[in-house]
N, C-alpha and C positions, 0 to 999 in steps of 0.2 A: 220475430216470428213471421212477419210479412215477407221478409227476405226469403225464407225457406218456402213459403207458398208460391212465390214467383218462380223460384228455381224448379219446384215440383211441377207447376203448370207448364213451364217452358220445356222441361224434359218429357212430359207427357205428350206435348204437341209434336216433338221430334219423333217419339216412338210411333205415334199414330201416322205420321207422315211416312216413316220408313215401312210401315205395314200396309200402305195403300196399294190399290190395284195397279199393276204395271201398265205402262203405256203400250198400246197395241202395236204389233210389228207390221200390221197391214196398213197400206196407204190407200184410203178411200177418197175419191174425189168426184165431183159432179162435172159432167161435160156439157157443152153448149147445146147439144141436141136432146138433152133431158135424160140421157143415160148416166149410169154410175160406173166408174172404173175402179178396180181394186188391184193394186200392186201387191202380189203375194211374195213373201220371203221364201228362201230355199227350204224345202222340206215341208211346206204348208200343204194341208189337205184342201180339197175342193169345198168341203163342207165349212171349213173355217173361213174361206174367202166369201162363201155365200152368206155366212152370218155377218161378216163385216159389211157386205153390200146391203143386207136387210136393215142393219142399224143405220146406215146412211139414208136409205129410203124412208125410214121412219122419221128422220129429221125433216124430210120433205113432205110428210103427211101421208105417205103411202104405206100399204100394209106388207107387201112382199116384193121379192125380186126374182126375175127370170133371167137366166143366163142367155146371152146372145152370141158371145164370141170369146174365144181364148186366144191370146197372142203371146208369142215368145218374144222376149226382149234381149238386148245385148247387155243389160245391166246385171252384174254378178250378184248383187244383193237381192234384187227383185227380178228373177228370171221369167216370171209369167205375169201377164196382166189379164184380168177377167173383165168383160164388159157385161153389165146387167141393165135390164129395163125394169123400172119400178112400176108396180101394179097397185090398183086400188082395191082389188078383191082379195 
């Protein structure tokens, strides 16, 4: 009976792992000057990049993000990079 419980718990764990939230396609990073950069994949909306920047700012203890700059890159996977400043208000 214990053998079946172990199999059941193991299979339940795999099912929960398969149903977990997918990894974000955005690449958010902190820059040395205190700003946050977001590499956006093809077809991404500005609002999605802003949400990724706000999430990174919250990790820094800030409340919101303001866009400073948009740069085009030569990378085919991430053609646009957004630069944000984190705000405390």
